[in-house]
C-alpha positions in Angstrom: 67.9 89.9 73.6 71.2 91.3 71.8 72.0 92.4 68.7 73.6 89.0 67.7 70.2 87.0 68.3 68.4 89.0 66.3 67.0 87.7 63.0 67.0 88.2 59.8 64.9 90.3 58.3 63.1 88.2 56.4 64.2 85.0 57.9 62.4 82.4 60.4 61.8 83.6 63.8 61.9 81.0 67.0 58.7 82.3 68.3 57.4 81.1 72.2 53.3 80.8 72.1 51.7 80.8 75.4 48.2 80.3 76.6 46.4 79.5 80.0 43.5 77.0 78.4 44.2 73.4 77.9 40.9 73.0 75.8 39.3 74.9 73.0 41.4 77.8 72.1 40.5 76.9 68.4 42.2 80.9 67.7 45.2 79.5 69.5 46.0 76.5 67.2 45.2 78.2 64.5 47.7 81.0 65.1 50.3 78.8 66.2 50.3 76.4 63.0 50.1 79.3 60.8 53.1 80.6 62.0 54.6 77.3 61.5 53.6 76.8 58.4 54.9 80.0 57.4 58.4 78.6 58.2 59.0 80.0 62.0 60.1 77.6 64.7 57.2 77.7 66.9 56.8 76.2 70.3 53.5 76.0 72.5 53.2 76.5 76.3 50.0 75.0 77.6 48.7 74.6 81.5 47.7 71.0 81.4 47.3 68.0 78.7 44.0 68.0 76.7 42.3 68.6 73.4 44.3 71.5 72.7 47.6 69.8 73.1 46.7 66.8 71.5 45.8 68.8 68.4 48.8 70.9 68.3 51.0 67.6 68.3 49.4 66.2 65.5 50.2 69.5 63.5 53.9 68.9 64.5 54.0 71.9 66.6 56.2 71.0 70.0 54.3 71.5 73.5 55.5 72.2 76.9 53.2 72.1 79.9 53.7 74.4 82.5 50.9 74.8 85.0 50.9 78.7 85.2 47.1 78.6 85.9 45.7 79.8 89.2 45.2 83.1 91.5 44.2 81.4 94.8 47.0 81.5 97.8 46.7 77.7 98.1 47.8 77.7 94.8 50.9 80.3 94.7 53.6 77.2 95.3 52.7 75.7 92.1 52.6 78.5 89.9 55.9 80.0 91.2 57.4 76.9 90.4 55.5 76.7 87.1 56.8 80.3 86.6 60.5 79.1 87.0 60.2 76.6 84.8 58.6 79.3 82.3 61.7 81.5 82.9 64.3 78.6 82.2 61.8 77.8 79.0 62.6 81.1 77.7 66.3 81.1 78.5 66.8 77.7 76.8 64.6 78.5 73.8 66.2 81.9 73.2 62.8 82.6 71.3 62.6 86.1 69.5 59.3 86.1 70.4 57.2 85.6 73.1 53.6 85.7 72.4 51.2 85.2 75.4 47.5 85.1 75.1 44.6 85.2 78.0 45.3 87.2 81.1 46.8 84.7 83.1 49.6 83.9 80.7 50.1 87.5 80.0 50.9 88.4 83.5 53.4 85.1 83.5 55.3 86.2 80.8 55.5 90.1 82.0 56.8 88.5 85.1 59.3 86.3 83.1 60.5 89.6 81.3 61.5 91.0 84.6 63.9 88.6 85.7 65.7 88.9 82.3 63.8 86.2 80.2 63.6 88.4 77.4 62.4 88.6 73.6 60.2 90.5 72.1 57.3 90.4 74.5 53.6 90.2 72.9 50.4 90.1 74.7 47.2 89.4 73.0 44.1 90.2 74.7 41.2 88.0 74.0 38.7 89.5 76.4 38.3 91.7 79.3 35.7 90.8 81.4 39.0 90.6 83.9 39.1 94.4 84.2 35.5 94.4 86.1 37.5 92.8 89.1 39.3 95.2 90.9 42.2 92.9 92.0 42.7 91.6 88.7 42.4 94.5 87.0 44.9 96.4 89.1 47.4 93.1 89.1 47.0 93.8 84.5 47.6 97.4 84.7 50.3 97.4 87.3 52.6 94.9 84.9 51.2 96.5 81.3 54.1 98.2 80.8 56.2 95.1 80.6 54.8 94.1 77.3 56.5 95.6 74.6 53.5 95.2 72.1 49.7 94.8 72.9 47.6 93.0 70.2 43.8 93.7 70.6 42.0 90.9 69.1 39.2 93.4 68.4 39.1 97.3 67.6 37.8 98.0 70.9 40.0 96.1 73.1 43.4 97.6 71.4 41.4 101.3 72.0 40.9 100.2 75.7 44.5 99.5 76.2 45.8 102.4 74.4 43.5 104.3 77.1 45.2 102.5 79.5 48.9 103.6 78.6 50.2 100.5 76.4 53.7 100.7 75.0 52.6 99.6 71.4 49.3 98.7 70.1 48.0 96.6 67.1 44.9 95.2 66.2 44.8 91.4 64.8 41.8 89.3 65.0 41.9 85.5 65.8 41.3 84.3 62.3 40.0 80.9 61.0 39.8 78.7 57.9 37.0 80.5 56.3 36.6 78.1 53.4 35.4 75.3 55.5 32.3 76.4 55.7 29.6 75.9 52.7 26.7 78.0 53.3 24.8 75.5 50.6 24.7 73.1 53.1 21.6 71.6 54.0 20.1 71.8 57.4 17.4 69.2 57.3 19.4 66.4 58.9 19.6 68.7 62.3 15.6 69.9 61.7 14.9 66.2 61.5 16.1 65.2 65.2 14.0 67.7 66.5 10.7 67.0 63.8 10.7 70.1 62.2 10.3 70.7 58.5 11.8 73.7 56.5 9.4 76.2 57.0 9.9 76.2 60.6 11.5 79.7 61.9 14.8 78.6 64.0 17.1 81.0 66.1 20.5 79.8 67.1 22.8 80.8 69.9 26.5 78.5 70.0 28.5 79.3 72.9 30.0 77.8 75.9 28.2 78.4 79.3 30.3 80.4 81.4 29.1 80.4 84.9 31.3 83.3 86.9 32.1 84.6 90.5 32.6 88.1 89.1 29.7 90.5 90.5 28.8 92.2 87.1 27.8 88.7 85.7 25.7 87.1 88.5 22.3 88.0 87.1 23.3 88.1 83.9 25.9 85.2 82.5 29.1 86.0 80.7 27.3 84.9 77.5 24.3 86.7 78.0 22.3 83.1 78.3 19.7 84.6 80.1 19.0 87.5 77.9 18.2 85.2 75.1 15.7 82.9 77.5 14.0 86.3 78.7 13.5 87.3 75.1 11.8 84.1 74.1 8.7 84.8 75.0 8.5 87.9 73.1 9.7 86.1 70.1 7.2 83.5 70.4 4.5 86.4 70.5 5.3 87.5 67.7 6.2 84.4 65.7 4.6 81.6 67.1 6.0 78.6 65.2 9.6 79.6 66.4 11.8 77.2 67.7 15.1 78.7 69.8 18.2 75.9 70.2 20.6 76.6 72.6 24.2 75.0 71.2 26.9 74.3 73.4 27.4 73.4 77.6 29.3 74.4 80.5 33.3 74.8 79.5 33.8 73.9 83.1 31.6 73.3 86.0 29.7 70.8 87.6 26.3 71.4 85.2 24.7 73.6 88.1 24.8 76.6 85.3 22.8 74.8 82.7 20.3 73.3 85.0 19.9 76.8 86.3 19.2 78.1 82.6 17.1 74.9 81.8 14.9 75.9 85.0 14.6 79.8 84.0 13.2 78.6 80.5 10.6 76.2 82.4 9.6 79.1 84.6 8.7 81.1 81.5 6.7 78.1 80.3 8.9 77.9 77.0 10.5 74.7 77.1 8.7 73.2 74.3 10.6 75.7 72.2 13.6 76.3 73.6 16.0 73.5 73.0 19.5 72.7 74.9 21.5 70.5 72.6 25.1 70.4 74.6 28.2 70.2 72.8 28.2 69.5 68.6 30.8 68.7 66.7 28.7 69.2 63.6 28.8 72.8 62.9 28.2 73.2 59.8 24.6 70.6 60.0 23.9 73.3 62.9 24.4 76.5 61.5 22.4 75.3 58.0 19.5 74.8 60.2 19.4 78.0 61.9 17.3 81.1 59.9 19.1 83.6 62.5 22.3 83.2 64.7 22.5 85.4 68.1 25.1 86.6 70.1 24.0 88.3 73.2 27.1 88.5 75.2 27.8 90.9 77.9 31.5 91.0 76.8 32.6 89.6 73.6 35.8 89.6 71.1 35.3 89.3 67.3 33.4 85.8 68.1 34.1 82.9 66.2 30.4 82.0 66.3 29.1 84.8 64.7 31.8 84.8 62.2 30.9 81.4 60.9 27.3 82.1 61.3 28.0 84.7 58.3 29.8 82.7 56.5 27.3 80.3 56.1 25.2 83.6 55.0 22.6 83.6 58.1 21.0 86.3 59.7 22.8 87.8 62.8 21.8 89.5 66.0 24.9 90.5 68.4 25.4 92.6 71.5 26.9 96.0 70.7 30.1 95.3 72.8 33.7 94.8 72.1 34.6 93.1 68.7 31.2 92.1 67.4 30.7 95.1 65.9 33.8 94.2 63.8 32.1 91.3 62.5 28.3 92.3 62.3 27.8 95.7 61.3 24.4 97.0 62.1 22.3 97.2 59.3 24.6 96.1 56.8 25.7 92.4 57.5 23.0 92.0 60.9 21.5 93.7 63.7 23.3 95.0 66.7 21.2 95.4 70.0 22.4 96.9 73.6 23.4 94.5 76.1 21.4 93.1 78.7 18.0 94.1 76.8 15.7 91.0 76.2 13.3 93.6 74.5 15.8 94.9 72.1 17.0 91.4 71.4 13.3 90.1 70.8 12.8 92.8 68.6 15.5 92.2 66.2 15.3 88.6 66.0 11.7 89.2 65.2 12.8 91.6 62.6 14.9 89.2 60.7 12.7 86.0 61.0 10.1 88.0 59.5 12.0 89.1 56.3 13.9 86.1 55.1 15.2 88.1 51.9 16.6 91.0 54.2 18.6 88.4 56.3 20.1 86.8 53.2 21.0 89.6 52.0 23.3 90.9 54.9 24.3 87.2 55.2 25.8 87.3 51.7 27.6 90.7 52.5 28.7 89.0 56.0 30.4 86.3 54.2 32.2 88.4 51.9 33.7 90.8 54.7 34.3 87.6 56.9 36.2 85.9 54.0 38.5 89.2 53.6 38.7 90.0 57.2 39.3 86.5 59.0 41.2 84.6 56.9 43.7 83.1 59.1 46.5 83.1 56.3 45.9 87.2 56.6 45.8 87.2 60.3 48.8 85.1 60.7 50.8 87.5 58.0 49.3 90.3 60.4 50.7 89.2 63.6 54.2 88.2 61.6 53.9 91.5 60.3 53.8 93.1 63.8 56.5 91.0 65.3 59.0 92.2 62.3 58.4 95.7 62.7 58.6 95.7 66.8 61.7 93.8 66.0 63.5 96.2 63.2 62.5 98.9 65.7 64.3 97.4 68.4 67.6 98.4 67.5 68.7 95.1 69.6 67.6 96.4 72.9 66.4 93.0 74.0 
């Protein structure tokens, strides 16, 4: 970027937002739409058509489809052609900021910067599971210097990349519409589907199911569904009337992973107390019906599901990893447990199930903090501030 293309200090920016997922991605959608509503000229780059592109177009955000996804040798010709298309797009749009999310998009934009497709290059780290793969870790760290600014989506991720030597590091949580959930909503409609009364203790886990080839997660999946399932018999031994709900399904896959989880439940003899609901769109009804929400992930960012649980003033139990402590403060807004420990998880769940007043107090405090920390308007303003601070310090060097 030359000095003639730098924006006015308070003027609108041209922003190219790039991600490598065509579905889900509410965190990406909310940030992109939020920046557009602040008056910036924003374009989104996605790898394929899908629910995310449809939502963005509905919000009047221009979408470019650039199929960057793929690491396998047979995919490389298509990925190389997509990389050239991304480079041309950056040169034509001449963005002040190129902001990439997820590893594949981050790497693609770093490569683009090598051949003169400039602008301020911002990478946002949404997760760090890839660091457990020697090859992906090497690719990430070898190209890290091409990111002008790295944004950690939680404190732990930002700290990790500071240690890796990233040039400039900031923290910005992915925000959401914190006012869309009503903590006074009734959970009776959802409970009625399963024949449960108001007095029945309930635990819910809201998460996609992610089968993975990464060796670190072969015995326990990325989201820790296995840990929760293994904790259920211990929970039932102390709270015999409890029911556990697994809300969500495979994000991609054949359904084999879900069937493995269901078989695990059957082997433990608790199939009558663990309910696999699949994907649900009535999130408020589901959350309202739960006494405690749990996230036993092995790696995680700040986690929309736990933010939503606290916005609904529910008890919260989570693994003490990644960004979960940014959301759940141990002993204040919920309980944290070591990852991969079904015994500790069961103890925490029982503690909150047995003490309704304690979990309600934690939930109320959690809602207050989430209203401040994860408000999409605040997080979008924070991202814009990162852009402007970096651009002001550029001195025309881009």
